[in-house]
C-alpha positions in Angstrom: 10.0 -26.2 -34.7 11.5 -23.3 -33.0 8.9 -21.3 -33.8 6.1 -23.5 -31.7 9.0 -23.8 -29.0 9.7 -19.9 -28.8 5.6 -19.8 -28.8 5.2 -22.0 -25.5 8.2 -20.2 -23.5 6.4 -17.1 -24.4 3.3 -18.6 -22.9 5.0 -20.0 -19.8 6.2 -16.8 -18.9 3.5 -14.4 -19.5 1.1 -16.3 -17.5 3.7 -16.8 -14.7 3.1 -20.6 -14.0 4.9 -23.8 -14.9 1.5 -25.6 -13.9 0.1 -24.1 -17.1 2.3 -26.0 -19.3 1.6 -29.8 -19.7 4.5 -32.2 -19.4 5.1 -34.1 -22.6 2.9 -37.1 -23.1 4.3 -40.5 -22.0 4.4 -44.1 -22.9 2.0 -45.4 -19.5 1.6 -48.7 -18.4 -1.0 -48.4 -15.8 -1.5 -52.5 -14.7 -3.7 -54.4 -12.5 -6.2 -51.7 -13.0 -10.1 -52.2 -12.3 -11.9 -50.1 -15.3 -15.0 -48.9 -15.1 -17.4 -49.7 -18.0 -20.2 -46.8 -17.6 -22.0 -48.2 -20.4 -22.6 -51.6 -19.2 -22.7 -50.4 -15.5 -20.1 -53.0 -14.7 -16.3 -53.1 -14.0 -13.7 -55.6 -15.2 -10.1 -55.8 -12.7 -6.9 -57.4 -13.0 -7.0 -54.9 -16.6 -3.5 -53.2 -17.7 -4.5 -49.8 -20.2 -1.2 -49.2 -22.3 -1.4 -45.2 -23.9 0.9 -43.7 -26.3 1.2 -40.4 -27.8 -1.8 -39.2 -25.8 -4.0 -42.1 -26.6 -5.5 -45.4 -25.4 -3.4 -48.1 -27.4 -4.8 -51.4 -25.5 -6.5 -52.2 -22.8 -6.8 -55.7 -21.2 -5.9 -58.7 -19.1 -2.4 -58.8 -21.0 -0.7 -55.7 -21.5 1.5 -55.0 -24.4 5.0 -55.4 -23.4 7.3 -53.0 -21.6 9.6 -50.4 -22.7 12.3 -48.5 -21.6 10.9 -45.5 -22.4 7.5 -46.4 -21.0 6.4 -45.4 -17.4 5.1 -48.0 -15.4 2.5 -47.5 -12.8 0.5 -50.0 -10.4 -3.5 -49.5 -10.2 -4.1 -52.0 -8.0 -7.5 -51.3 -5.5 -7.8 -48.0 -8.3 -11.0 -47.9 -10.5 -10.6 -46.3 -13.4 -13.3 -44.9 -16.0 -13.2 -42.1 -18.7 -12.1 -38.1 -17.7 -15.7 -36.2 -16.7 -17.1 -33.4 -19.2 -19.1 -30.6 -17.4 -21.5 -29.6 -20.8 -22.5 -26.2 -19.2 -19.3 -24.2 -18.4 -18.6 -20.2 -17.5 -15.1 -20.0 -16.4 -13.5 -16.7 -16.7 -9.7 -17.5 -16.0 -6.8 -19.8 -16.6 -7.1 -21.4 -13.1 -10.7 -22.3 -14.2 -9.1 -24.6 -16.1 -6.9 -26.5 -13.8 -9.2 -26.9 -11.2 -11.7 -28.8 -14.1 -8.7 -30.7 -14.5 -7.7 -31.6 -11.1 -11.1 -33.0 -10.7 -11.2 -35.3 -13.4 -13.0 -33.0 -15.5 -11.0 -33.3 -19.0 -14.0 -32.4 -21.1 -16.4 -29.3 -21.4 -19.0 -27.3 -23.3 -18.3 -23.6 -22.9 -21.9 -22.0 -22.9 -21.0 -18.3 -23.5 -17.8 -17.9 -25.9 -15.3 -15.2 -26.0 -12.2 -14.5 -28.1 -10.4 -15.2 -25.6 -12.2 -19.0 -24.8 -11.4 -19.4 -28.1 -7.3 -18.6 -27.9 -7.2 -21.0 -24.5 -8.2 -23.6 -26.9 -5.9 -23.6 -29.2 -3.4 -23.1 -26.9 -4.8 -26.3 -25.5 -4.7 -27.9 -28.4 -1.1 -27.0 -29.5 0.2 -28.5 -26.2 1.2 -24.9 -25.1 -1.4 -25.1 -21.8 -3.0 -27.5 -19.7 -6.6 -27.8 -20.0 -9.6 -29.5 -20.7 -11.1 -30.2 -24.4 -13.5 -27.6 -25.2 -16.5 -27.3 -27.2 -17.5 -23.3 -27.5 -21.1 -21.6 -28.2 -20.7 -18.2 -29.4 -21.9 -14.9 -27.4 -25.4 -15.4 -26.3 -28.1 -14.7 -29.0 -30.9 -12.4 -27.4 -34.1 -10.3 -28.1 -35.0 -7.3 -26.8 -36.7 -7.7 -23.3 -39.9 -5.8 -22.0 -39.1 -2.2 -21.0 -41.1 -3.0 -17.8 -38.7 -5.8 -17.3 -35.5 -3.8 -17.7 -34.8 -4.1 -14.5 -34.8 -7.8 -13.7 -33.2 -9.0 -17.4 -29.6 -8.6 -18.3 -28.9 -7.9 -21.4 -24.9 -6.8 -21.0 -22.3 -8.7 -23.7 -25.7 -10.5 -25.3 -26.0 -10.3 -29.3 -29.5 -8.6 -29.4 -31.5 -9.5 -32.4 -34.7 -8.4 -34.1 -34.7 -9.9 -38.0 -34.0 -12.8 -39.7 -31.5 -11.3 -41.8 -29.5 -10.3 -38.5 -29.9 -13.7 -37.3 -28.4 -15.1 -40.4 -25.6 -12.3 -40.4 -24.9 -13.5 -36.6 -24.7 -17.5 -38.0 -21.9 -16.6 -40.2 -20.0 -14.1 -37.9 -19.7 -16.9 -34.8 -19.1 -20.1 -37.6 -16.3 -17.2 -39.1 -14.6 -16.8 -35.4 -14.2 -20.3 -35.2 -17.4 -20.9 -32.6 -19.3 -24.6 -32.3 -22.9 -23.7 -31.2 -25.4 -21.2 -31.2 -26.9 -20.1 -27.8 -30.0 -19.0 -27.5 -32.1 -17.0 -25.0 -35.3 -16.3 -23.6 -36.4 -13.2 -25.4 -35.6 -13.7 -29.3 -38.0 -13.1 -31.9 -39.3 -16.0 -33.4 -38.8 -14.8 -36.8 -34.6 -14.2 -35.6 -34.6 -17.8 -34.1 -36.1 -19.4 -37.5 -32.7 -17.7 -38.8 -30.7 -18.9 -36.6 -31.9 -22.5 -37.4 -31.9 -21.9 -40.8 -28.1 -20.8 -41.3 -27.0 -22.4 -38.6 -28.1 -26.0 -39.9 -26.9 -25.1 -43.5 -23.2 -24.0 -41.6 -23.1 -27.2 -39.2 -24.0 -24.9 -36.2 -26.6 -26.5 -33.7 -28.8 -23.9 -31.9 -28.7 -24.8 -28.2 -29.4 -22.8 -25.0 -32.9 -21.8 -23.3 -36.1 -21.5 -24.9 -37.2 -18.0 -26.8 -40.7 -17.2 -25.3 -42.3 -16.8 -28.9 -40.9 -19.9 -30.1 -42.0 -22.0 -27.0 -40.9 -25.9 -26.0 -43.5 -27.3 -29.1 -41.5 -24.9 -31.8 -37.7 -25.1 -29.9 -38.8 -29.5 -30.5 -40.0 -28.7 -33.8 -36.6 -27.1 -34.7 -34.9 -29.5 -33.4 -32.9 -27.5 -31.2 -29.8 -29.9 -30.5 -30.0 -29.4 -26.1 -31.9 -27.4 -23.2 -30.3 -25.8 -20.4 -32.2 -25.8 -17.5 -35.3 -28.1 -18.3 -36.3 -24.8 -19.6 -39.9 -24.0 -21.3 -41.4 -27.2 -19.3 -43.4 -25.4 -16.9 -45.0 -23.2 -19.1 -47.3 -25.8 -20.4 -47.5 -27.6 -16.9 -48.5 -24.3 -15.3 -52.6 -24.2 -15.3 -54.0 -21.2 -16.1 -55.7 -20.7 -12.8 -52.4 -21.4 -10.8 -51.6 -18.7 -8.4 -48.1 -17.9 -9.8 -47.8 -17.8 -13.6 -44.3 -18.0 -15.1 -43.9 -15.1 -16.9 -40.7 -13.3 -18.5 -38.5 -12.7 -15.5 -36.6 -15.8 -13.3 -38.4 -15.2 -10.1 -42.0 -16.3 -11.7 -41.1 -19.0 -13.6 -38.9 -20.4 -10.6 -41.6 -20.3 -8.3 -44.4 -21.4 -11.4 -42.7 -25.1 -10.7 -44.6 -25.8 -7.5 -47.9 -25.4 -9.4 -46.8 -27.5 -12.4 -49.4 -30.1 -13.0 -47.4 -33.6 -13.8 -50.6 -34.8 -16.0 -50.0 -33.0 -18.7 -46.3 -34.3 -18.9 -46.7 -37.6 -21.0 -46.9 -35.6 -24.6 -44.1 -33.4 -23.8 -41.7 -36.4 -22.8 -43.0 -38.1 -25.9 -42.1 -34.9 -28.0 -38.7 -34.5 -26.6 -37.7 -37.8 -27.4 -39.1 -37.7 -30.9 -37.1 -33.9 -31.4 -33.7 -35.9 -30.4 -33.0 -33.2 -27.7 -30.5 -33.6 -25.2 -31.2 -32.2 -21.8 -28.8 -30.3 -19.0 -31.1 -29.8 -16.1 -27.9 -27.8 -14.6 -29.3 -29.2 -10.9 -26.5 -27.7 -9.4 -27.8 -23.9 -10.2 -30.5 -24.3 -7.2 -28.0 -22.7 -4.8 -29.1 -19.1 -7.1 -32.4 -19.4 -5.4 -31.8 -21.3 -2.0 -32.3 -19.8 1.8 -29.8 -18.1 2.8 -29.0 -20.6 5.4 -28.2 -23.2 2.6 -26.1 -20.8 0.5 -24.3 -19.9 3.7 -23.3 -23.6 4.3 -22.3 -23.9 0.9 -19.7 -20.8 0.9 -18.5 -22.6 4.0 -17.7 -26.2 2.4 -13.9 -26.7 1.6 -14.6 -26.4 -2.1 -16.0 -22.9 -1.8 -12.1 -21.9 -1.3 -11.3 -22.0 -5.1 -14.5 -19.5 -5.6 -13.3 -16.2 -7.5 -13.8 -13.9 -4.6 -16.7 -11.5 -7.2 -18.4 -15.0 -7.3 -18.4 -15.2 -3.4 -19.9 -12.0 -3.3 -22.6 -12.1 -5.0 -23.7 -15.4 -3.4 -23.6 -13.4 -0.5 -25.8 -10.6 -1.7 -27.8 -12.0 -4.4 -29.0 -8.6 -5.2 -25.8 -7.5 -7.1 -27.4 -10.6 -9.4 -29.8 -8.6 -11.9 -32.4 -11.5 -12.4 -32.5 -12.6 -8.9 -33.1 -8.6 -7.8 -36.5 -8.9 -7.6 -36.9 -12.1 -5.0 -37.7 -11.8 -1.4 -36.7 -13.6 1.4 -39.5 -15.8 1.6 -39.2 -16.4 -2.0 -35.8 -18.1 -0.9 -37.6 -20.3 0.9 -40.3 -21.0 -1.2 -38.4 -21.5 -4.4 -36.9 -25.1 -3.4 -41.2 -26.4 -3.8 -41.0 -27.4 -7.2 -37.8 -29.2 -7.3 -39.7 -32.4 -6.8 -41.2 -31.2 -9.9 -38.5 -30.7 -11.8 -36.9 -33.8 -10.8 -40.2 -36.2 -12.0 -39.7 -33.8 -15.1 -36.1 -35.1 -15.4 -36.4 -38.6 -14.4 -39.7 -39.0 -17.0 -37.2 -37.8 -19.6 -34.4 -40.0 -18.9 -36.7 -42.9 -18.7 -37.8 -42.3 -22.1 -34.8 -42.2 -23.5 -34.1 -38.7 -23.9 -30.4 -38.1 -22.9 -29.3 -36.0 -20.4 -26.2 -33.7 -20.3 -24.2 -33.2 -17.0 -23.5 -29.6 -16.8 -23.5 -26.9 -13.7 -23.3 -23.2 -14.9 -21.9 -23.1 -11.6 -18.6 -22.7 -9.5 -16.1 -23.5 -9.0 -15.7 -25.1 -12.0 -14.6 -28.8 -11.5 -15.6 -29.4 -7.9 -19.1 -28.8 -8.9 -19.3 -31.4 -11.6 -19.3 -33.9 -8.9 -22.1 -32.2 -7.1 -24.2 -32.5 -9.6 -23.5 -35.8 -10.3 -24.6 -36.5 -6.8 -28.1 -34.1 -7.5 -28.8 -36.2 -10.5 -28.2 -39.2 -8.3 -31.1 -37.6 -5.5 -33.1 -36.3 -8.4 -33.6 -40.4 -9.2 -31.0 -41.3 -11.4 -28.4 -44.4 -10.4 -25.3 -44.0 -10.3 -24.3 -45.4 -13.7 -27.3 -43.3 -15.0 -25.5 -40.0 -13.6 -22.1 -41.4 -14.9 -23.4 -41.6 -18.5 -24.4 -38.0 -18.5 -20.9 -37.0 -17.9 -19.0 -39.3 -20.2 -20.6 -41.4 -22.9 -23.7 -38.8 -23.2 -21.5 -36.3 -23.4 -19.2 -37.5 -26.2 -22.4 -38.2 -28.3 -23.7 -35.0 -28.3 -20.2 -33.8 -29.5 -20.4 -35.8 -32.2 -16.8 -37.4 -30.8 -18.0 -41.4 -29.4 -15.6 -42.6 -31.4 -12.9 -41.8 -29.5 -14.4 -40.7 -26.2 -16.3 -41.1 -23.5 -15.2 -44.9 -22.9 -11.6 -47.0 -21.4 -10.9 -48.7 -24.7 -8.6 -48.6 -27.7 -8.4 -46.2 -30.1 -9.8 -43.9 -27.5 -8.2 -40.6 -26.0 -6.5 -40.8 -23.3 -8.1 -39.2 -20.6 -8.6 -41.1 -17.4 -10.0 -40.6 -14.2 -8.2 -42.9 -11.3 -10.4 -42.9 -8.0 -9.9 -44.8 -5.0 -13.6 -47.1 -4.8 -16.1 -47.9 -7.3 -18.5 -44.6 -8.7 -21.1 -47.5 -9.6 -21.8 -48.3 -6.1 -21.6 -44.7 -4.4 -21.4 -41.9 -6.7 -20.0 -39.7 -3.8 -16.8 -42.2 -4.7 -15.8 -39.5 -8.1 -14.5 -37.3 -5.8 -12.1 -39.6 -4.0 -9.4 -39.1 -6.7 -6.0 -40.7 -6.8 -4.5 -39.5 -10.1 -5.7 -37.8 -13.7 -4.6 -39.2 -16.8 -5.0 -35.6 -19.3 -4.2 -36.4 -23.1 -1.7 -38.9 -22.2 -0.2 -36.9 -18.9 -0.3 -38.8 -15.9 -0.6 -36.1 -13.1 -0.8 -38.0 -9.2 -2.3 -36.5 -6.1 0.7 -34.6 -5.6 0.7 -33.1 -8.4 -2.8 -32.5 -8.1 -2.6 -31.1 -5.0 0.0 -28.4 -6.0 -2.1 -27.3 -8.8 -4.7 -26.3 -6.5 -2.6 -24.8 -3.7 -1.5 -22.5 -6.5 -4.8 -21.5 -7.2 -6.1 -21.1 -4.0 -3.0 -18.8 -3.3 -4.1 -17.1 -6.3 -7.6 -16.3 -5.2 -6.1 -15.4 -1.9 -4.4 -12.9 -3.1 -7.0 -11.3 -5.4 -9.8 -11.4 -2.6 -6.8 -9.4 -0.3 -6.6 -6.9 -3.2 -10.5 -6.3 -3.2 
């Protein structure tokens, strides 16, 4: 016990912030709440929720008896739903974790794992740090891009594989390190991909990520890749061979080619996706990367953009700094949105066929963008209930924890988002946050505002130092 206390104190001192250290979980009784049943798409008013030791103990019209140690909070007029999940994250700092909590994002999947992410997860699970529940893919697994594409395809920090034997060794190394998933990328050779699928299946490490060009959408679905990010792979079979722009190995051509997709070819791809049991993470928020300059400037002027890391802000202001965007022209920024309606049609067709959709952003400021992603999903054609499913129940099912996450029910994790208005009526209401409960710890609006103020101060200090 003394060792744990010492570790906790050293962690707090090292990071210089009491906001990073969570309080001890208390007995909470939340009365007069309106519980949002996301799966059913309904609400139940007059509910009492009792939490103890970080878990939901009871939910009903009559709560359990109050005890001397219980904290009772009246939630009359408030709506309670499970904490949200962002299933495509790339956090760079401890502040990113707090931003997520402050936005009611109590869980997530990191899609380019590093040793510090594993350390953060351990500290969170030990109660030494406040942060979301994390699932973590290992370092990106990529192949060698064509030499002529070297200027627009990034390989820094990625595991570059050539053979099946190398792939098997990589799976074993990532498993030993403690990662959960194997993230594949565009130029991975088919032989190496097969090795990842084989050894990953043996060791319980699902393959997620992009669709390698040599494998193709059909090959990834046949291999039962667990998730596909950004709707990758779908436009290649949909774009006719005589289209003016063909989806190639650079991001520019693949983006612009979406405008030429022939949706008459879509049905077999949807059927195959459903049969394969794949999850789709469309990351609609990433459209800001290829948006016209005026749209980017408007984005950077929004209040949430104050929480962007200064380097991310600089990259959006000058996208030539981003390698895979460096060959876009001003005209391309205007043309990129012409494929959005086709992408939305693919997304809605997959959803209506029963292919589970995951909310994921791939974009900071973390936490804030998850709410924007939900808005984009509704704008694409999902209902508010459907969008909420992507960030709660679908995420829990993907992670294999649907028996304890994604619902407000007895025996489920004490992660809750408390809102001032019903999100089933208007998805924008997920941003009207009154409080967050994380692992049974109550964080009221004052607590959340203090966390955010501290983050803004750190960002301003970092920007001033650059």
